[in-house]
C-alpha positions as CSV (number, residue, x, y, z in Angstrom):
1,E,0.7,14.0,-4.9
2,Q,1.6,17.7,-5.0
3,I,-1.4,18.7,-2.9
4,Y,-0.5,16.2,-0.2
5,R,3.1,17.5,-0.1
6,Q,1.8,21.1,0.2
7,V,-0.4,20.1,3.1
8,L,2.6,18.4,4.7
9,A,4.7,21.5,4.2
10,I,2.2,23.2,6.5
11,D,1.6,20.3,9.0
12,A,4.3,17.6,8.6
13,E,2.6,15.3,11.0
14,H,-0.9,15.3,9.5
15,S,-1.5,11.6,9.6
16,K,-4.3,11.2,7.1
17,T,-2.2,13.2,4.5
18,I,0.9,11.1,5.2
19,L,-1.2,7.9,4.7
20,Q,-2.7,9.2,1.5
21,L,0.8,10.2,0.2
22,G,2.0,6.6,0.9
23,V,-0.9,5.2,-1.0
24,V,-0.2,7.5,-3.9
25,R,3.4,6.5,-4.0
26,Y,2.4,2.8,-3.8
27,L,0.0,3.3,-6.7
28,Q,2.8,5.0,-8.6
29,K,4.9,1.8,-8.1
30,D,7.4,3.5,-5.7
31,A,7.7,0.7,-3.2
32,V,10.7,2.1,-1.5
33,E,9.1,5.5,-0.7
34,S,5.7,4.1,0.2
35,E,7.3,1.5,2.5
36,A,9.3,4.3,4.2
37,I,6.2,6.4,4.6
38,F,4.1,3.6,6.1
39,R,7.0,2.6,8.5
40,H,7.2,6.2,9.6
41,M,3.5,6.2,10.2
42,I,3.7,3.0,12.3
43,S,6.4,4.7,14.4
44,K,4.0,7.6,15.0
45,D,0.5,6.0,15.1
46,Y,0.2,2.5,16.4
47,N,-3.6,2.5,16.5
48,N,-4.4,2.9,12.8
49,P,-5.1,-0.5,11.1
50,D,-5.0,1.1,7.7
51,V,-1.3,1.8,8.0
52,F,-0.6,-1.8,8.8
53,V,-2.7,-2.9,5.9
54,H,-1.0,-0.6,3.4
55,L,2.5,-1.6,4.6
56,G,1.4,-5.3,4.3
57,L,0.3,-4.7,0.8
58,V,3.7,-3.1,-0.1
59,L,5.5,-6.0,1.5
60,Q,3.2,-8.6,-0.1
61,S,3.0,-7.3,-3.7
62,S,6.2,-5.3,-4.2
63,R,8.7,-7.0,-1.9
64,K,7.3,-10.5,-1.9
65,N,8.1,-10.5,1.8
66,Y,5.2,-12.7,2.8
67,S,6.2,-13.4,6.4
68,E,6.4,-9.7,7.3
69,A,3.3,-8.9,5.3
70,E,1.5,-11.6,7.4
71,D,2.6,-9.8,10.6
72,M,1.3,-6.5,9.3
73,F,-2.1,-7.9,8.4
74,R,-2.3,-9.7,11.8
75,R,-1.5,-6.4,13.6
76,A,-4.3,-4.6,11.6
77,I,-6.7,-7.4,12.6
78,V,-5.9,-7.1,16.3
79,L,-6.8,-3.4,16.0
80,D,-9.9,-4.1,13.9
81,P,-11.0,-7.7,13.8
82,R,-13.5,-7.1,11.0
83,N,-11.2,-5.2,8.7
84,T,-11.9,-6.9,5.4
85,K,-8.8,-5.5,3.7
86,A,-6.6,-7.1,6.4
87,L,-8.6,-10.3,6.5
88,F,-8.6,-10.8,2.7
89,N,-5.0,-9.9,2.2
90,L,-3.9,-12.1,5.1
91,G,-5.7,-14.9,3.3
92,R,-3.8,-14.1,0.1
93,T,-0.5,-14.0,2.0
94,L,-1.2,-17.3,3.8
95,E,-1.9,-18.9,0.4
96,H,1.6,-17.8,-0.8
97,L,3.0,-19.4,2.4
98,E,1.0,-22.6,1.6
99,Q,-1.0,-22.3,4.9
100,Y,-4.2,-23.2,3.2
101,A,-6.4,-24.0,6.2
102,E,-5.8,-20.6,7.8
103,A,-6.2,-18.9,4.4
104,E,-9.6,-20.5,4.0
105,E,-10.5,-19.2,7.5
106,M,-9.5,-15.7,6.6
107,Y,-11.6,-15.8,3.4
108,R,-14.5,-17.0,5.4
109,R,-14.0,-14.3,8.0
110,T,-13.9,-11.7,5.1
111,V,-17.2,-12.8,3.7
112,S,-18.7,-13.0,7.2
113,A,-17.7,-9.3,7.7
114,D,-18.8,-8.3,4.1
115,N,-21.0,-10.7,2.2
116,T,-20.5,-8.7,-1.0
117,H,-16.7,-9.2,-1.1
118,S,-16.4,-10.9,-4.5
119,G,-12.6,-11.4,-4.2
120,A,-13.0,-13.4,-1.0
121,Y,-15.7,-15.6,-2.5
122,F,-13.5,-16.2,-5.6
123,N,-10.4,-16.9,-3.7
124,L,-12.3,-19.2,-1.3
125,G,-13.7,-21.1,-4.2
126,Y,-10.4,-21.4,-5.9
127,L,-8.7,-22.6,-2.7
128,L,-11.4,-25.2,-2.1
129,Q,-11.3,-26.4,-5.7
130,F,-7.6,-26.6,-6.4
131,E,-5.9,-26.9,-3.0
132,K,-8.5,-29.0,-1.1
133,E,-10.3,-30.6,-4.0
134,E,-13.7,-29.9,-2.4
135,L,-15.6,-29.3,-5.6
136,E,-19.2,-28.9,-4.2
137,E,-18.1,-26.5,-1.5
138,A,-16.0,-24.6,-4.1
139,E,-19.0,-24.3,-6.4
140,D,-21.0,-22.8,-3.6
141,A,-18.3,-20.3,-2.9
142,Y,-18.0,-19.2,-6.5
């Protein structure tokens, strides 16, 4: 964190450093500062899907604000339709919102973009097994 702050003392608008500082603060469980950093980034850089993904993660996990998190992940996907972090986390968010059909679609899009994404396979299997009771298809996903 200290190195990122030193870089920002030299160049306060260095976007990659600001993004990394936001990630560090998020990992340190400082949702307030990380959210402020990511919102600042959005006001400066509308074309970086990672910023939307990270803000969505803060909103989803720390704030439990699933509707705004959904919006952030969707904005990231508009910028990068194969962004597996955005697709996967949109699926997780949609599950919280009990929008299971669309969550399933997001998990399928995730594994289509990255066929090694074990989290998406697991969540897809779980969704198919427990929410849709499609046991054979769930077993294939697991």
